[in-house]
N, C-alpha and C positions, 0 to 999 in steps of 0.2 A: 503495499500500499502506500509506498514512497517512492524517491528517484531523483533524479538531481535536481536541484534547486539551483539554476547559479542566476537567477536574476532574486533572490529572496536574500535582502542585506543580514548579512549576521550569518547564513548559510549556504553561500554558495559551491562549496565543498562537499554538503552533507549530500547522503543519499538517503536518508529513511525520513524525511520531511515528506507529510502526504496528507491525505483527507484523513487520516484518523490520528493526527495530531495539531493538526487547526480547527480554528471556529470559525463559523460565518451565520450571518444572519437571517439566515431563511432555514432550513430545517438544521442547523445548530451544528450537530457532526454526526459524524458519520459510525462510531466506534458501538455503540447497543442498539443501534437501527441498521445493520447493515443486510438483515436477508428485505428489509425496504429500499436500503438505498441502491444495492448492488443489483438489483436486478437492471440497472442501465448499464451496466459493464461487461465485458465480453467471457465472463468467468459464469462456470457453473458451481454453484452450491459455496457461495461467497459468502457464509454465514457468522465466522466466528475468525479470530488471529489467533496465532499464525494459519496462511494460506497459501499452499505450493503454487505460483503461478509459473513452476517451469513443468509445472503437468500439462503436454500437450491434450491431454484428453476433457482439460476443465476448461478448454479454451470452446466460445461459441462462434462458430464462424458463422451460420446462417444469417445474426442477427445485421450482420455486413453485406452478406453475397443472396440472400434471398432474393429473389426476383418476382414473385407471387403476388409479394404484396401481404401474404397473410400471417406470415411469423408473425410470432408475440410473441414477450416474457412473461410469467406470471410476478405480476405486481407487488408481493410478497411472497414471492418463491428462491432468493436467495440468486437467482439467476438464472434457475430452469425456466425452462420453455411452458406452454402456457399448456396444460395435459390435455386440454380439449383439441388441439391443433394436429393436424396430419402431417405428421414430420418426413413420412416416407414419400409426399408430397411435394414436400418443398424443398428437400433433396436434392429430388431429382429435376429441380429448376432455379438451378442455382447461377450467377454473372456477377459483373462488377457493381460497383458498390453505388446509387441510386439517392438523389436527394430524398427520397423515402424511407431511403433504408438509414442514413444519417440523422433523418430526422426524427425515427423511432424513438431516440433519445434523447439529441440534441434538440428537438423543440418542443419539447414535454419536460425541462430540468427544472428539479423541484416540484414536480408535481403538475403543469401545465404550461401553455403559452406564453411566454414572453417574462413567466414569474419572474426567474434569473435574468436572463443577458438584456429581453426588453428587443432583440433587432431578431433573436431566434421562432420560429412558428412556424405550423402548418401553411402558413401565406405562402413561403418559398418555395412549395411543393411545384407550382405552376404558377410565379407571379410576375408580376408588372413590370415593363420596361420600368417604369417609375419606381415601384419597390427595391428592383435589384437590376441594376444594369447585366452584372456579368450572366444571371440566368435566366434575367425575363427576357433582354434581345438579343442575346448572343449563346443561349441554351448550353451551359455551361454550367458542369454540376459540381459539387463542392470538393470533390478532390482533383479536379481540376488547378485549383490553389494549392489544397491541404495534400500536396501530394505523398505517396507511399517509398520505401526503402524499407525492405526486409521488412515491414508490417507495420511500421515505427510513422504513422501521419505526424508528419509537421506542424506545429503548430503549438500553442499556448494558451492560457487561461489565466486572469487575473484571480477567477474564483476557485483554482489551482494552482499549489505550487510546483509542482515536477514540470518540466517542459521540453519536448521533442524537440525543440527548434522555434529560431525566429522568422514569420511568416510576412512579408514585405510589400508593398504596391512596387516597389521597383524592381522586382522580380520579373514581373513583365513590361510594367511604362519604368520609363531613363528618366533619368536626372533631370531632362529638360519635355517634362508631359504635355506640357499644354499645345503644344503645336501654332502659336500664333502668330506672324510676323509682324514685326515695330517693336515698340518699348514697353508695350503693356502684356506681350507673350514675354517679354525678357524679365518684365517686373513679378508677374506671376510662378514664373519658374524658380526666378530668386526664394522666393516665400517657402520652396520645399525647405531650407534650410533651417527653419527654426516652426514654421508647423506642415501637421500632418498631412495627408490627403485627406483621412478619413473626417476632418474638422469642417472642410469648406463644403466637401461631397458626400457626406450625411448630415445633414443638416438637423436633422428630426428621428427617432425610431419609434417603434410601437404605432405603426400608420395603420396597420389592418385589427391587429389584434392590442389591449391596453397591458402596462406595463405594470409590475405591481413596485411600488417606491420606497413604502413605509408597512409595517408588521409589526402589532401591537400583541406579542406572547400573553403579557399578564390577562389581556379579556378571554383568554382560550378557559373551555368549560362551561363558561357559562349559559343561562336557559334561557336567559331574559333579557338581554342584552338587546337593545333599540339601537339606531343608527340614526344618529341626528342629519342636519339638514346639509344637505355635499354643498361643497364648498364649486364652487363655478372652474368649470375642468377638471374636476374629479371626477373618482368614479369611489363609493365607498363599499366594502362587502364586509358580512362578518360570516364567520366560519367555528362553527364549533370546534375542532379542531387544530383549529390554526391563530383565531380572534381575530382582533380588527384588523382593516387593510382599507390602506389606499390606493387604486392602481390611476393611470394615464396616458392618454393614448397621445399621440405626436409627441411626445417627450421631447423639449430639448436639452443635449444634454450639458454638460456643465466641464467649464475646459479648462486645465490643468497642465503644467508643464512636465514634462513625464521624459525621464533619462531612459526608461526599460528598467529601472531595481524596483523594490518595494519596501514594508517590513510586512509582517505579517502576527497576528494573533496566537502563538503556541500554547496548548493546551497547560496550564499550569502557570500562566505566567499572570505576575501582580495586576490592578487593573487599579484606581484612582476611578471609586464609585462616584464621587462628588459632580465628575467632569465627562463629558463625552468620551464615549471611546472607540478611536478609530482601528476597525481590525484588518484592514487593508491598506495601507497608505501609502501611496504614490509619493515616489521619489523625483525630484527636479526642481528647477529654476533657470531663469531665462539667462545667467549668466553660466551656466554649464553650457557647454559647443556638443554635448551628448543628446540635449532635452529641446525636446520639440511641443509645441502645445495641440493636447491631444482629446479627443471629447468623449469622456464618459458619464457613466449612468452611474447616480448613487442610488443605493438602498438602504434606509436606515428604519431601527428596529428597535423594540423593548423585551429586554430575555434574562433569565435568571441568572442568577451569581450566587457565590459561598459569602454570605458577611459577615462571616467570620475569618476563611479563608483570603477574601477578595481575590477571588479566583473566577470565572465564567465556568458554566458548568453544560454537560451534555449531558439533557435527561434524556429515559428510555420512552420512544413514541409511542412505537409498532410493539404492541403486546406488550404496553405502559400507556402511560398517558392519554393515548386516544381512548382506551378502554375506561379508564377509571377516575382520568380528568381530575387527581392528584399529583400537584407541583411536588411536595415531600415525598414522594412515591416515589414519585418519576425521578425525582433525581438522585434517590438513595439505589435503585436501581439499574 
């Protein structure tokens, strides 16, 4: 459950930093929730630690190579297939990964469209050009950019510490991409020294499905929670399992200087409970030549912590809080 994390400050040479050691403010942590969390990973039976990642019999090839569109995993089965599907039929109809294959997991990360990332949803299976120019106008696939070598798919995510390598627009587009003659073209091309391509070309996200921007876990488990009048431009939701949520469509990103490095909250780190805790802190500044202005989605949450140890905690949700709705018990579990 770990890997190389060269972009995480203080852990550049570590290999043990992974989703079992860091905490987020979506589903909080994987440790006690593996049967649920691992349903979106390419392993079979990943329900406890340690797990043998070197056993080829535990690799789920069909999740990426099914071409029937009917393959699916048991959402609480630790990565095993849904027992109701016909595996023989699917195994005789395999092919190269499609958008639908990638989307089986990535479009529903943390429980639904755009919950975590804001720009990954089923709308990308057959998008209009104004939603995604690469897939909509040129019929490209995810793997055209996220290419694979020895079954390692290049790319990284700010929600996971391990990295399989950087993916940049300049892999296909030159350092002078605008192709406009005269002073305007020169001016625009000069911008990419300090402004990332995405900053201008992804002006807002969550165009089709809204994205979640706030989650209040302290309201979870209530039977009588009532949503007050919504603020204009926002969508309020309540789920007993998750609590109060705020969603937004056509989300305008937050812009920050970013040099490719970040700090993360590791399980057991002390926190100052009197101030806001940043779990995934972007590094970079204007004077740093390695920094550029990038667009980010900010997700805020209220979540449980240990009042004595002053550490954030990972409650047991699946077969835990979601059944008895007792925070003390779920944290102890």
